[in-house]
C-alpha positions, 0 to 999 in steps of 0.5 A: 576446130578439133575432132568431135568426141563421140557421145558414148566415149563421154558417157564412159568417161563420166561413169568412171573406170571399171574399178570404180564401178566394181567398188560401187557395186561391192559397197551396194552389195555390202549395204544390202547384205547388212540390211538382209542380216538384220531382217526378222524372220517372223512374218509380221515383223518382216513386213514392218521392217520392209515397210520401214525400209521402203519409207526410208527409200522414198525419203531418200534416206536409203539408197534406192539401188541398195533397197532394190538389191535388198528386195532381190536378195531376200525375195521380198516382192510379195511383202513389198507389194502388200505394204507399198500402197500404204507407204506411198499414202503415208509419205504423201500425207507427211509431205502435204 
């Protein structure tokens, strides 16, 4: 019987190397930046854009980490809080 590998070592091996994690983080940042560049400046259009992205994130068409970073980058917390109840209701109705 061999030595038992500690769980934290197994977790580190599963997560990949530091270079892999940095590459994933960089790709996530680039995707979020592309979304931020496309965002309109007019408030009603901005709200619709964020609502559409939230729907895509709930349908798993958009990576959740990219969406979270997009919200952080654009400081769109207020718009997200305003449209999220409606988005959730529409998604429940769509899935029912």
